[in-house]
C-alpha positions in Angstrom: 0.1 -9.9 13.4 1.2 -13.3 12.2 4.6 -15.5 12.8 5.8 -18.1 10.6 9.5 -18.1 10.9 10.9 -15.0 9.8 7.9 -13.8 8.0 6.0 -11.5 10.1 2.3 -11.0 8.4 0.3 -7.6 9.5 -3.0 -7.6 9.0 -5.3 -4.7 8.9 -9.1 -3.7 8.3 -9.8 -0.7 6.2 -13.8 -0.7 5.1 -12.7 1.5 2.4 -10.8 -0.7 0.0 -14.7 -2.0 -0.7 -15.5 1.6 -2.7 -15.3 2.0 -6.3 -12.6 2.7 -7.3 -10.1 1.8 -4.9 -7.9 -0.9 -6.5 -4.5 -2.3 -5.6 -2.7 1.1 -6.7 -4.6 3.0 -4.8 -3.8 1.5 -1.4 0.1 0.3 -2.3 1.8 3.3 -1.0 0.0 2.6 2.2 1.0 -0.8 2.3 4.7 0.6 2.2 3.9 2.7 4.6 2.4 0.8 7.3 5.6 -1.7 6.7 7.6 1.2 7.0 6.1 3.1 10.1 4.3 0.2 12.0 5.5 -3.2 11.3 9.2 -2.5 11.4 9.4 -0.5 14.5 7.3 -2.8 16.0 9.4 -6.1 15.0 12.4 -3.7 16.2 10.7 -3.4 20.2 9.9 -7.3 20.0 13.6 -8.2 19.2 12.4 -9.9 16.3 14.7 -10.5 13.1 11.9 -10.8 10.1 13.2 -11.6 6.8 10.1 -10.7 5.0 7.0 -8.6 6.2 3.6 -9.3 4.6 1.0 -6.3 4.7 -2.9 -7.1 4.2 -5.6 -4.9 3.9 -8.7 -6.3 4.3 -12.7 -5.1 3.6 -14.0 -6.8 7.3 -12.0 -9.5 9.8 -11.7 -12.6 7.5 -9.4 -15.7 9.2 -6.2 -16.4 7.9 -6.5 -18.4 4.8 -10.0 -18.8 4.6 -11.6 -18.3 1.4 -14.2 -14.9 1.4 -14.5 -14.2 -2.0 -17.3 -11.4 -1.1 -14.3 -9.7 1.0 -12.4 -7.3 -0.3 -8.3 -8.0 0.3 -5.2 -7.0 -0.8 -1.7 -7.9 0.2 2.0 -7.1 -0.3 4.9 -8.8 0.4 8.6 -6.3 1.8 11.8 -8.0 2.3 13.6 -6.4 5.2 17.0 -5.4 4.4 19.1 -3.1 6.4 16.3 -2.0 8.2 14.0 -1.1 5.3 11.0 -2.5 3.5 11.7 -3.7 0.2 8.7 -4.5 -2.0 9.1 -8.0 -3.4 6.9 -9.0 -6.6 4.3 -11.7 -6.0 
């Protein structure tokens, strides 16, 4: 997890996203579930007051902010409102 003010980035390794036929739509529900079931409870336990959560799925570990054209990555941003993850279109 990376903290940027009131934005919290949760990064997950998911090798299967590199398989043929796996696209953003195939993992969008998983990313929302990770926000709801993993990120929000973690932030609550730690006492963090989050405004935004960004979920990243990556085929393999990559350093944050480093271009890695050969590595499949998906990310999505959620506004935290009333204890829920609300999808934000980038």
